[in-house]
C-alpha angles and dihedrals in degrees: 000000000000094000092047092050089049089056089049091050094050092048093052095249100109133047106200113234088234090063096067094115111112098247094049092043092052094045092051092046090053090048092050094046090051091053091048093049092051092045096046096046089052091047095048093048090053094046090051090051091053093046093049092048099038091130093055109080096189091052091052095045090052092051109030099072092060095034095058092044091052091045092053091050089051090051092047096054092048093046093049091045092052092046094043093121094051093045091050089055091047091054100040095047090083089074090061133076132302091019097050117095115248104186142027096264091055090046089054090054090049092049091050091057093042089056091048092050091051093045095052092043090051092051089050091049091051093050096048098039091047089053091048091048093051091047091052094046092045091049092049091056095044115021094028093052093045092045091238126138115247093231131034110249140160113243128181092224142053109263097182096102110089092235089059100033099057097049088048091047092050090046090059093049092048091047091052091049093049091051091050092050092049091050091049092050098046095042092048090048095052094044089045092055090050089054091047090057089051087051091054091051090052091049088051090051089054092049091051090061088067099052093099091058100044123033094201093058094072094056089051090049092054090052091044091052091050091049091051091056093046091047091052090051090051093050091047092050093051096048103030095103093048091050093047093048091048091054092052093045093047090055092049094047094046089050093048092046093049089052092049092045090058090050096043114116100169118076094218091055090048093052093048092049091049092051092046091050090049089054092051092048091047089050095058093034090062090058095045097043097050092039087056092046090052091051092051092044093052091049092050092063093084090054090052090058090058089058095060125079093262092150091070093059126095122254096264091055091046089054090052091052090048089054091055092046094051092050093047089057085074100062125215107261128179112223129187114207088338097275098074122062121190104241139106092268089061090051091053090046090053091053091049092048091048092051092047092052090046090056090051091051092048093052091046092055 
């Protein structure tokens, strides 16, 4: 999780525990407040533009896809900031028993998942930052030359003079970049935690293979299994609002982008919209894919018990194994405000809903 936490630190979402000295704490607080001010001023200016042009559909469709993305990023950084203590406990708990690795085989399992977490986070960073880079370069050669702001906003001042326009123009680009970095950090953190829970289940499966050799191992496995379920509930509770909001926003943005793609006449605009849509789909796909993997992993635990020499154990140990098997029949599922479950079916449903809304918008044109 080191790479993921680095992303969170750079985006202003995570104060490393090692930075608790007063100078570092103050510097990071100033840095985070600066990011929030830039982000929120950009968000408010976009919201005002939509509210003042609510009767103009083209105005809204041009603005809403970026406005809702920026708004979600603003919510994420505030939510993570407020829940910093709980999130710190969620992350640091892996160094404690029964989650901590105790031998080389378990450490190999942990390292395998750590590499996977870093790999998927890196791919996501490359996709999003490439899109942001192309959007900035494209804007510099079009909007910058024409002295036009990249995104429609309401501002309480006249930005036509060059001395006012360029700072405002740069403010929008920085705000967009900050929002992208926050989304990368939070999405990588949530998907990373889902993978860490899968890792704990695999470690538990390994520990269960040793129950026939050591009687104390099984009691620890029962407690470990219980802690995994409780940990998953804690993670779900802390991030449920972020996940729910992201689902709704992803659907809105995909709808708006599909509408704009149909209307796009310039190749550069078409490419940027395609990349932006790909980022939004990747964003929600991360949640759904790893939520689905966690569900399958938790269900596979009962099959793992069949593969050990359970028949050589005494009745009390068999009852303990049966307890684990019964609980694993109810898989770990991440839900956001009850109605949305993180799995591949939810991802397909989101695509269908987005396409349905797009058809309604197209007919209403």
